[in-house]
N, C-alpha and C positions, 0 to 999 in steps of 0.2 A: 695598533699603529697603522695609519693609513699608508697605502702603497701609492697613492696619487701624489705626485710631486706638487708642492704648493698647497696641500690641503691637510687640515682645515685652515681657513683664513678668514679674516674680517677685512672688508674693503669699504672705506668711507669716503664720501665726497659731500661736504656740507651737511644738510639734513638727511642725506641718503646713506644707508648702511646696508651692505650685503654681508650676511653672516650665515654660518651653517644652520639649516632648518633643524628644529628641536621639538621634542615631545611637548615642551612647555608652550609651543605655539598653537596647541590644539584648539583652545577656545577661540582665540583670535582668528585662526584659519577658518574654522567653521562659520563664524560670524561674517567674515568678509566674503567667503564663498557663497553663503546663503543669500546675503544682500545683493550680490552681483550675479546670481545664477542666470538670469535672462540675458544679461549683457555678455557673459562669457560663453554661453551655450554654443553659439555659432563657431567658436574657435577652439573649443575643448575637445581633446582626444576622447574617443569612445572605444569600446571593445567590440571588435567585429564578431559576428556569430561564429562559434566554435573555437574561439581563442581563449587563452587563460584569462580568468577574471582579474580585474584590477584589485588592488588591496581593498579590503572591506571596511577599513577604518583609517583614521588619520594616524593612529599608532602604528598600524601595519605599513602604511605608506612611508612613514619616517624610518621604520626598520629597514624597509626595502631600499630606500635612498641611501641610508647610512651603510648598508652592505655594499651597494654599488660604489660608494665613495671609498670604502676600505679596499675594495678590489681594484681601485684606480680607474673605474669606468664612468664616474660622475662627480660633479661638484654641485650639490644641491643647496642653493642659497635661499634664505628667507630675505625678503626685501622689506626693510623698515624705513619709514619716513617719520622724522621727528620722534623717534623712539617707539613708534607703533607699527605692528605687523601690517603690511599693505599689499603683499603679493609674494610671488616666487620667481626665481630665475634659476634654471638648471642647465649646467653644462653637462651634456650627456653623450652617450655613444662615443666615449673617448677611445680612440684607436692609437696604439703605439706602434712600435716597429718602424717600417719604412714610411708609414702614412703620417703619424703625428697630427691627427685632426680630431675635431669634435663638433657637436651641434649645440646651439644655444636656443632654449625655449623659455618663455616667460608669460606671466599674466600679472595684472595689477588691478587694484581697487579702482573702480570708476570714479570714486570721489577725489582721487588725486591724479587721475589721468589728465593729459594735456599740459602738464607742467614740465615736460622734458625729463622726467625721472627715468623712464624706460631707456631712452638713448644713453643717458649717463650710466645706468646700471649695466647695460650691455657693454658699453665701452670699458667700464671698470673690469668686468668679468673677462672680456677678450684680452685686454691688456695683461691681466694676471695670467691668462692661459699662455700668452706669448712669452712671458718672463718666467716667473717661478714655476708655472705649469709645464713649460718646455714644449708646448705645441707649436705647430707650423701653420695650420690652417683652421679656421672656424667658419661654420656655415650657420645660416638662419633660414628656415623654411617658412614661407608666408603664403597664406591663401590669397589668390588674386583679388578677392573681394574685401580683404582686411585692410582698409585704408589707413587705420591707425598704425599697424605694423609696417605697412609700406613706407609711411613717413619715418619710422624709426630707422630702417635700413638706408633710406635716402639721406637723412641727417648725418648718419655715420659714414656715408660715402662708400657703402658696400656695393660691389658690382654684381649684377645678375649673371649667373652662370648657366641657367637653363630652367626649363619647366619640367616638373616631375609629375606626370599624370597619375592620378589615383594614388598619391604618395602616402597619405595618412588617413586613418579612419576617424572622422570627426563628425560630431552631431549626427550620428547614425548612418554615415555613408563614406565611401572612399572619395577623398577630395584631392583635387589638383593643388600643387604648391609651386610657387616660384622660389627658386633656390638662389640665395645670395651668399657670397663668400668673401673672405679677406685672408691674406697670408701675412706672415710677419714682415716679409720684404715690402709689402704694399703699405704698411703702416709703421715705418721706422720710429716715428715719434709717439706711436700709440694712437688708439681711437679717441681717447679722452681729449687729446690735444685738438681734435677736429671740431669740438663743441665749444660753445661760449662758456 
């Protein structure tokens, strides 16, 4: 039984579905990641020298994500479009106690990018975090060069709260990120209501 409030869950909006990532996604995940490797490389987290290695297989990745979900530290979603696996969105680093916040990260298949799917997916996930998930604040970290992700936070009306120098190890080096955030009070109608 999950200790994360509001998890597991399926969130749908038209052709878009967010559902728990599963071992059954393995073939589709590998195909999409392989086909999009060059497009995703500049934004993908990497392991810095001396750190623990990433999971060595998709099966290990899903086991790790499911463990984090059981512990209430993550909500790992598969992103489906028209019934096909097209990416991932993970609510991670969930902190309870007096903080009640989390971080959202995502990636999507280039073949369906530019259709407004990621802003809708982030909105669905954040709205769920603020309701059933019981969280108060959600952050999104974006590399300053990532114009696609900057458009996502802009469309959602998230405000920038600062620059985090050398925030994450990405594409082989420590990279700066702009941090965007929203609190429950700032979105009383939810983020989905801000989109067409």
